[in-house]
C-alpha positions, -999 to 999 in steps of 0.1 A, spaced: -396 264 -46 -408 299 -38 -390 331 -47 -379 334 -10 -363 300 -10 -344 308 -43 -331 341 -27 -319 323 5 -301 296 -17 -285 323 -37 -271 340 -5 -255 309 8 -218 305 1 -208 276 -20 -193 245 0 -156 247 4 -137 222 -15 -101 209 -12 -83 212 -44 -64 182 -56 -28 187 -61 -14 194 -95 -7 163 -116 29 172 -120 34 174 -82 16 140 -79 40 125 -104 70 139 -86 61 126 -52 53 91 -67 87 92 -84 104 102 -52 86 76 -32 92 50 -58 129 58 -57 129 52 -19 111 21 -21 131 5 -49 163 14 -32 150 -3 0 139 -34 -21 174 -35 -37 192 -32 -4 171 -62 9 183 -82 -22 220 -73 -15 215 -81 22 197 -114 16 208 -126 -19 190 -157 -32 211 -182 -52 197 -194 -84 174 -224 -86 160 -220 -50 128 -205 -36 132 -167 -38 128 -159 -1 139 -123 -2 114 -115 -30 87 -134 -11 93 -116 23 97 -82 6 62 -86 -11 46 -100 20 60 -72 43 51 -46 18 16 -59 14 12 -58 51 23 -22 53 0 -13 25 -28 -29 45 -19 -8 76 -15 23 56 -48 21 37 -68 13 67 -52 41 87 -58 68 60 -93 57 53 -106 49 88 -86 71 112 -79 106 98 -80 127 67 -47 122 50 -27 151 34 -34 149 -3 2 138 -13 6 112 14 -13 84 -5 6 89 -38 39 92 -20 37 64 4 12 41 -11 19 42 -48 55 55 -45 74 40 -16 54 8 -11 48 4 -49 85 6 -54 93 -16 -25 68 -45 -34 84 -62 -63 59 -82 -84 79 -77 -114 109 -94 -98 85 -119 -85 76 -128 -121 113 -128 -133 121 -150 -104 94 -175 -115 106 -174 -151 142 -180 -142 131 -209 -119 113 -226 -148 142 -220 -173 166 -235 -148 145 -267 -146 129 -261 -112 92 -259 -119 82 -270 -84 101 -240 -68 85 -218 -94 49 -230 -87 57 -227 -50 68 -191 -53 38 -183 -76 12 -196 -51 29 -190 -18 35 -153 -27 0 -146 -39 -16 -163 -9 8 -148 17 6 -112 2 -32 -113 1 -33 -128 37 -8 -100 49 -30 -73 35 -62 -87 48 -47 -93 83 -31 -59 84 -63 -41 75 -83 -61 100 -59 -55 128 -54 -18 120 -92 -13 119 -95 -31 154 -68 -10 169 -84 23 155 -117 12 170 -102 4 203 -85 38 205 -118 55 196 -136 37 223 -108 45 249 -110 82 240 -148 81 244 -143 66 277 -160 33 268 -150 -4 274 -120 -19 255 
């Protein structure tokens, strides 16, 4: 490096960086989102209660739907546009983390076993994991295809 190169580098302004939000603000939006998600999950359990000793369909569908939305959300914020800094903690961790209910899933399995329904417990254990994983994967793939199609249309290319 020559003296001239060093002087030019010194005159350049530093790159602009986006400051991450304060930790207390992140915790606040996660808590607010978590309250919204948990309230929605609780509303689903009131709307579609599951009697004891049977497959816990409400918990199953809440988790599958929540995982599908997580897949759409994550693909959208990573592939499409830069997201506002508090969107991921609010919606991803808060709302969707509060809505999906893997703690209730575990309690449902435990209750089924204690009530003498090990087959229903095993079915819930396996089906929820497979369906929730498939929901995330399918939602991510579909969202990425949709985003790519929109980019091609905007660029004037073929679908």
